[in-house]
KOLKOL-807702 format. One record per residue (C-alpha): residue number from 1; residue in three letters; y, z, x. Coordinates in nm, 3 decimals, padded with zeros to 5 digits. Layout:
KOLKOL-807702
<marvo><i>NUM</i><aa>ALA</aa><py>Y</py><pz>Z</pz><px>X</px></marvo>
...
end
This chain:
KOLKOL-807702
<marvo><i>1</i><aa>MET</aa><py>00.044</py><pz>-00.013</pz><px>00.015</px></marvo>
<marvo><i>2</i><aa>SER</aa><py>00.295</py><pz>-00.095</pz><px>00.188</px></marvo>
<marvo><i>3</i><aa>THR</aa><py>00.653</py><pz>00.086</pz><px>00.204</px></marvo>
<marvo><i>4</i><aa>ALA</aa><py>00.980</py><pz>00.008</pz><px>00.278</px></marvo>
<marvo><i>5</i><aa>GLN</aa><py>00.895</py><pz>00.110</pz><px>00.610</px></marvo>
<marvo><i>6</i><aa>GLY</aa><py>00.580</py><pz>-00.043</pz><px>00.609</px></marvo>
<marvo><i>7</i><aa>GLU</aa><py>00.272</py><pz>00.053</pz><px>00.513</px></marvo>
<marvo><i>8</i><aa>PHE</aa><py>00.122</py><pz>00.401</pz><px>00.302</px></marvo>
<marvo><i>9</i><aa>PRO</aa><py>00.095</py><pz>00.655</pz><px>00.498</px></marvo>
<marvo><i>10</i><aa>GLY</aa><py>00.132</py><pz>00.454</pz><px>00.795</px></marvo>
<marvo><i>11</i><aa>ARG</aa><py>00.201</py><pz>00.709</pz><px>01.140</px></marvo>
<marvo><i>12</i><aa>TRP</aa><py>00.202</py><pz>00.985</pz><px>00.960</px></marvo>
<marvo><i>13</i><aa>ARG</aa><py>-00.060</py><pz>01.276</pz><px>00.910</px></marvo>
<marvo><i>14</i><aa>PRO</aa><py>-00.070</py><pz>01.620</pz><px>00.815</px></marvo>
<marvo><i>15</i><aa>ASN</aa><py>-00.050</py><pz>01.885</pz><px>01.059</px></marvo>
<marvo><i>16</i><aa>SER</aa><py>-00.357</py><pz>02.113</pz><px>01.102</px></marvo>
<marvo><i>17</i><aa>GLU</aa><py>-00.161</py><pz>02.339</pz><px>01.320</px></marvo>
<marvo><i>18</i><aa>LEU</aa><py>00.067</py><pz>02.457</pz><px>01.023</px></marvo>
<marvo><i>19</i><aa>ALA</aa><py>00.084</py><pz>02.695</pz><px>00.822</px></marvo>
<marvo><i>20</i><aa>THR</aa><py>00.065</py><pz>02.488</pz><px>00.510</px></marvo>
<marvo><i>21</i><aa>PRO</aa><py>-00.197</py><pz>02.354</pz><px>00.356</px></marvo>
<marvo><i>22</i><aa>LEU</aa><py>-00.230</py><pz>01.984</pz><px>00.439</px></marvo>
<marvo><i>23</i><aa>PHE</aa><py>-00.273</py><pz>01.935</pz><px>00.047</px></marvo>
<marvo><i>24</i><aa>GLU</aa><py>00.044</py><pz>02.055</pz><px>-00.025</px></marvo>
<marvo><i>25</i><aa>GLN</aa><py>00.206</py><pz>01.861</pz><px>00.367</px></marvo>
<marvo><i>26</i><aa>LEU</aa><py>00.082</py><pz>01.518</pz><px>00.162</px></marvo>
<marvo><i>27</i><aa>ARG</aa><py>00.219</py><pz>01.638</pz><px>-00.145</px></marvo>
<marvo><i>28</i><aa>LYS</aa><py>00.572</py><pz>01.705</pz><px>-00.015</px></marvo>
<marvo><i>29</i><aa>HIS</aa><py>00.536</py><pz>01.403</pz><px>00.211</px></marvo>
<marvo><i>30</i><aa>ILE</aa><py>00.458</py><pz>01.130</pz><px>-00.130</px></marvo>
<marvo><i>31</i><aa>LEU</aa><py>00.723</py><pz>01.349</pz><px>-00.280</px></marvo>
<marvo><i>32</i><aa>THR</aa><py>00.978</py><pz>01.269</pz><px>-00.023</px></marvo>
<marvo><i>33</i><aa>LEU</aa><py>00.860</py><pz>00.861</pz><px>-00.057</px></marvo>
<marvo><i>34</i><aa>VAL</aa><py>00.890</py><pz>00.872</pz><px>-00.368</px></marvo>
<marvo><i>35</i><aa>ASP</aa><py>01.263</py><pz>01.094</pz><px>-00.400</px></marvo>
<marvo><i>36</i><aa>ASP</aa><py>01.389</py><pz>00.843</pz><px>-00.150</px></marvo>
<marvo><i>37</i><aa>GLY</aa><py>01.299</py><pz>00.478</pz><px>-00.254</px></marvo>
<marvo><i>38</i><aa>ARG</aa><py>01.031</py><pz>00.412</pz><px>-00.007</px></marvo>
<marvo><i>39</i><aa>LEU</aa><py>00.794</py><pz>00.435</pz><px>-00.302</px></marvo>
<marvo><i>40</i><aa>ALA</aa><py>00.879</py><pz>00.264</pz><px>-00.558</px></marvo>
<marvo><i>41</i><aa>VAL</aa><py>00.800</py><pz>00.293</pz><px>-00.955</px></marvo>
<marvo><i>42</i><aa>GLY</aa><py>00.451</py><pz>00.166</pz><px>-01.011</px></marvo>
<marvo><i>43</i><aa>ALA</aa><py>00.353</py><pz>00.166</pz><px>-00.683</px></marvo>
<marvo><i>44</i><aa>LYS</aa><py>-00.028</py><pz>00.193</pz><px>-00.621</px></marvo>
<marvo><i>45</i><aa>LEU</aa><py>-00.135</py><pz>00.499</pz><px>-00.389</px></marvo>
<marvo><i>46</i><aa>PRO</aa><py>-00.462</py><pz>00.433</pz><px>-00.233</px></marvo>
<marvo><i>47</i><aa>PRO</aa><py>-00.776</py><pz>00.588</pz><px>-00.357</px></marvo>
<marvo><i>48</i><aa>VAL</aa><py>-00.849</py><pz>00.957</pz><px>-00.296</px></marvo>
<marvo><i>49</i><aa>ARG</aa><py>-01.144</py><pz>00.889</pz><px>00.035</px></marvo>
<marvo><i>50</i><aa>GLY</aa><py>-00.935</py><pz>00.537</pz><px>00.180</px></marvo>
<marvo><i>51</i><aa>LEU</aa><py>-00.638</py><pz>00.766</pz><px>00.172</px></marvo>
<marvo><i>52</i><aa>ALA</aa><py>-00.899</py><pz>01.073</pz><px>00.300</px></marvo>
<marvo><i>53</i><aa>GLY</aa><py>-01.060</py><pz>00.837</pz><px>00.546</px></marvo>
<marvo><i>54</i><aa>ALA</aa><py>-00.735</py><pz>00.742</pz><px>00.696</px></marvo>
<marvo><i>55</i><aa>LEU</aa><py>-00.549</py><pz>01.076</pz><px>00.672</px></marvo>
<marvo><i>56</i><aa>GLY</aa><py>-00.863</py><pz>01.259</pz><px>00.833</px></marvo>
<marvo><i>57</i><aa>VAL</aa><py>-00.916</py><pz>01.493</pz><px>00.514</px></marvo>
<marvo><i>58</i><aa>ALA</aa><py>-01.109</py><pz>01.576</pz><px>00.278</px></marvo>
<marvo><i>59</i><aa>PRO</aa><py>-01.118</py><pz>01.412</pz><px>-00.055</px></marvo>
<marvo><i>60</i><aa>HIS</aa><py>-01.063</py><pz>01.678</pz><px>-00.178</px></marvo>
<marvo><i>61</i><aa>THR</aa><py>-00.782</py><pz>01.722</pz><px>-00.023</px></marvo>
<marvo><i>62</i><aa>VAL</aa><py>-00.644</py><pz>01.377</pz><px>-00.109</px></marvo>
<marvo><i>63</i><aa>ALA</aa><py>-00.709</py><pz>01.488</pz><px>-00.449</px></marvo>
<marvo><i>64</i><aa>ARG</aa><py>-00.565</py><pz>01.795</pz><px>-00.525</px></marvo>
<marvo><i>65</i><aa>ALA</aa><py>-00.191</py><pz>01.643</pz><px>-00.389</px></marvo>
<marvo><i>66</i><aa>TYR</aa><py>-00.239</py><pz>01.343</pz><px>-00.578</px></marvo>
<marvo><i>67</i><aa>ARG</aa><py>-00.357</py><pz>01.605</pz><px>-00.894</px></marvo>
<marvo><i>68</i><aa>GLU</aa><py>-00.028</py><pz>01.843</pz><px>-00.906</px></marvo>
<marvo><i>69</i><aa>LEU</aa><py>00.205</py><pz>01.511</pz><px>-00.774</px></marvo>
<marvo><i>70</i><aa>GLU</aa><py>00.033</py><pz>01.362</pz><px>-01.167</px></marvo>
<marvo><i>71</i><aa>GLU</aa><py>00.079</py><pz>01.688</pz><px>-01.346</px></marvo>
<marvo><i>72</i><aa>ALA</aa><py>00.452</py><pz>01.723</pz><px>-01.173</px></marvo>
<marvo><i>73</i><aa>GLY</aa><py>00.451</py><pz>01.400</pz><px>-01.372</px></marvo>
<marvo><i>74</i><aa>VAL</aa><py>00.559</py><pz>01.209</pz><px>-01.034</px></marvo>
<marvo><i>75</i><aa>LEU</aa><py>00.226</py><pz>00.959</pz><px>-01.020</px></marvo>
<marvo><i>76</i><aa>ALA</aa><py>00.029</py><pz>00.801</pz><px>-01.260</px></marvo>
<marvo><i>77</i><aa>THR</aa><py>-00.332</py><pz>00.828</pz><px>-01.238</px></marvo>
<marvo><i>78</i><aa>ALA</aa><py>-00.559</py><pz>00.516</pz><px>-01.481</px></marvo>
<marvo><i>79</i><aa>GLY</aa><py>-00.860</py><pz>00.614</pz><px>-01.424</px></marvo>
<marvo><i>80</i><aa>ARG</aa><py>-01.031</py><pz>00.289</pz><px>-01.202</px></marvo>
<marvo><i>81</i><aa>ALA</aa><py>-00.720</py><pz>00.109</pz><px>-01.245</px></marvo>
<marvo><i>82</i><aa>GLY</aa><py>-00.573</py><pz>00.346</pz><px>-00.969</px></marvo>
<marvo><i>83</i><aa>THR</aa><py>-00.311</py><pz>00.612</pz><px>-00.902</px></marvo>
<marvo><i>84</i><aa>THR</aa><py>00.044</py><pz>00.519</pz><px>-00.920</px></marvo>
<marvo><i>85</i><aa>VAL</aa><py>00.406</py><pz>00.593</pz><px>-00.898</px></marvo>
<marvo><i>86</i><aa>ALA</aa><py>00.493</py><pz>00.725</pz><px>-01.302</px></marvo>
<marvo><i>87</i><aa>PRO</aa><py>00.838</py><pz>00.611</pz><px>-01.440</px></marvo>
<marvo><i>88</i><aa>ARG</aa><py>01.162</py><pz>00.931</pz><px>-01.358</px></marvo>
<marvo><i>89</i><aa>GLY</aa><py>01.199</py><pz>00.963</pz><px>-01.741</px></marvo>
<marvo><i>90</i><aa>ARG</aa><py>00.949</py><pz>01.204</pz><px>-01.780</px></marvo>
<marvo><i>91</i><aa>ARG</aa><py>00.986</py><pz>01.385</pz><px>-01.518</px></marvo>
<marvo><i>92</i><aa>GLU</aa><py>01.391</py><pz>01.410</pz><px>-01.518</px></marvo>
<marvo><i>93</i><aa>GLU</aa><py>01.282</py><pz>01.515</pz><px>-01.821</px></marvo>
<marvo><i>94</i><aa>GLU</aa><py>01.061</py><pz>01.774</pz><px>-01.810</px></marvo>
<marvo><i>95</i><aa>LEU</aa><py>01.252</py><pz>01.900</pz><px>-01.541</px></marvo>
<marvo><i>96</i><aa>SER</aa><py>01.604</py><pz>01.907</pz><px>-01.695</px></marvo>
<marvo><i>97</i><aa>THR</aa><py>01.406</py><pz>02.106</pz><px>-02.013</px></marvo>
<marvo><i>98</i><aa>ALA</aa><py>01.299</py><pz>02.406</pz><px>-01.785</px></marvo>
<marvo><i>99</i><aa>ALA</aa><py>01.702</py><pz>02.385</pz><px>-01.582</px></marvo>
<marvo><i>100</i><aa>ALA</aa><py>01.829</py><pz>02.396</pz><px>-01.902</px></marvo>
<marvo><i>101</i><aa>VAL</aa><py>01.606</py><pz>02.680</pz><px>-02.027</px></marvo>
<marvo><i>102</i><aa>PHE</aa><py>01.701</py><pz>02.884</pz><px>-01.747</px></marvo>
<marvo><i>103</i><aa>ALA</aa><py>02.033</py><pz>02.822</pz><px>-01.724</px></marvo>
<marvo><i>104</i><aa>GLU</aa><py>02.046</py><pz>02.985</pz><px>-02.099</px></marvo>
<marvo><i>105</i><aa>ALA</aa><py>01.800</py><pz>03.292</pz><px>-01.961</px></marvo>
<marvo><i>106</i><aa>ALA</aa><py>02.054</py><pz>03.330</pz><px>-01.625</px></marvo>
<marvo><i>107</i><aa>ALA</aa><py>02.365</py><pz>03.249</pz><px>-01.832</px></marvo>
<marvo><i>108</i><aa>SER</aa><py>02.292</py><pz>03.501</pz><px>-02.113</px></marvo>
<marvo><i>109</i><aa>ARG</aa><py>02.189</py><pz>03.773</pz><px>-01.885</px></marvo>
<marvo><i>110</i><aa>GLY</aa><py>02.537</py><pz>03.795</pz><px>-01.684</px></marvo>
<marvo><i>111</i><aa>CYS</aa><py>02.467</py><pz>03.518</pz><px>-01.431</px></marvo>
<marvo><i>112</i><aa>SER</aa><py>02.732</py><pz>03.310</pz><px>-01.258</px></marvo>
<marvo><i>113</i><aa>LEU</aa><py>02.638</py><pz>02.955</pz><px>-01.206</px></marvo>
<marvo><i>114</i><aa>ASP</aa><py>02.701</py><pz>03.077</pz><px>-00.779</px></marvo>
<marvo><i>115</i><aa>GLU</aa><py>02.408</py><pz>03.339</pz><px>-00.810</px></marvo>
<marvo><i>116</i><aa>ALA</aa><py>02.165</py><pz>03.116</pz><px>-01.054</px></marvo>
<marvo><i>117</i><aa>LYS</aa><py>02.208</py><pz>02.872</pz><px>-00.779</px></marvo>
<marvo><i>118</i><aa>ALA</aa><py>02.121</py><pz>03.139</pz><px>-00.506</px></marvo>
<marvo><i>119</i><aa>LEU</aa><py>01.775</py><pz>03.206</pz><px>-00.757</px></marvo>
<marvo><i>120</i><aa>LEU</aa><py>01.656</py><pz>02.867</pz><px>-00.739</px></marvo>
<marvo><i>121</i><aa>MET</aa><py>01.731</py><pz>02.764</pz><px>-00.334</px></marvo>
<marvo><i>122</i><aa>ALA</aa><py>01.581</py><pz>03.168</pz><px>-00.290</px></marvo>
<marvo><i>123</i><aa>ALA</aa><py>01.264</py><pz>03.014</pz><px>-00.523</px></marvo>
<marvo><i>124</i><aa>TYR</aa><py>01.222</py><pz>02.691</pz><px>-00.306</px></marvo>
<marvo><i>125</i><aa>ALA</aa><py>01.256</py><pz>02.868</pz><px>00.005</px></marvo>
<marvo><i>126</i><aa>ARG</aa><py>00.937</py><pz>03.133</pz><px>-00.119</px></marvo>
<marvo><i>127</i><aa>ARG</aa><py>00.751</py><pz>02.762</pz><px>-00.217</px></marvo>
<marvo><i>128</i><aa>ASP</aa><py>00.844</py><pz>02.580</pz><px>00.098</px></marvo>
<marvo><i>129</i><aa>HIS</aa><py>00.751</py><pz>02.919</pz><px>00.304</px></marvo>
<marvo><i>130</i><aa>PRO</aa><py>00.495</py><pz>03.182</pz><px>00.088</px></marvo>
<marvo><i>131</i><aa>GLY</aa><py>00.504</py><pz>03.518</pz><px>00.221</px></marvo>
<marvo><i>132</i><aa>ALA</aa><py>00.795</py><pz>03.465</pz><px>00.336</px></marvo>
<marvo><i>133</i><aa>GLY</aa><py>01.084</py><pz>03.751</pz><px>00.297</px></marvo>
<marvo><i>134</i><aa>ARG</aa><py>00.794</py><pz>03.999</pz><px>00.084</px></marvo>
<marvo><i>135</i><aa>SER</aa><py>00.719</py><pz>04.302</pz><px>00.205</px></marvo>
end
């Protein structure tokens, strides 16, 4: 599968020496490619086994990354027809709804926009670095 900068996954490989699980590294990599447009809507991703072989990881690693991205509305899987980058509408609609719920909850508790942003940034930091900042 081609991206704007060559074949996917190209030279990118997950790093087994990082604390971040391999499936999460792959999930984030695909998400970055989708977000910056290198993987366009409708782009077909390699089959799970093929990508696992290319990356030197177990098939369940790729399957989990694909599954989580599908649940997030980033990818769409159509059985034997393969996995493709999903249209942005559904994902943006779901995230807009979640943002509205968070904004209402924060505002109703007297939280300023700056405080709400700080809470969101802290949540992202915890997601990116599980266990960081916890006692």
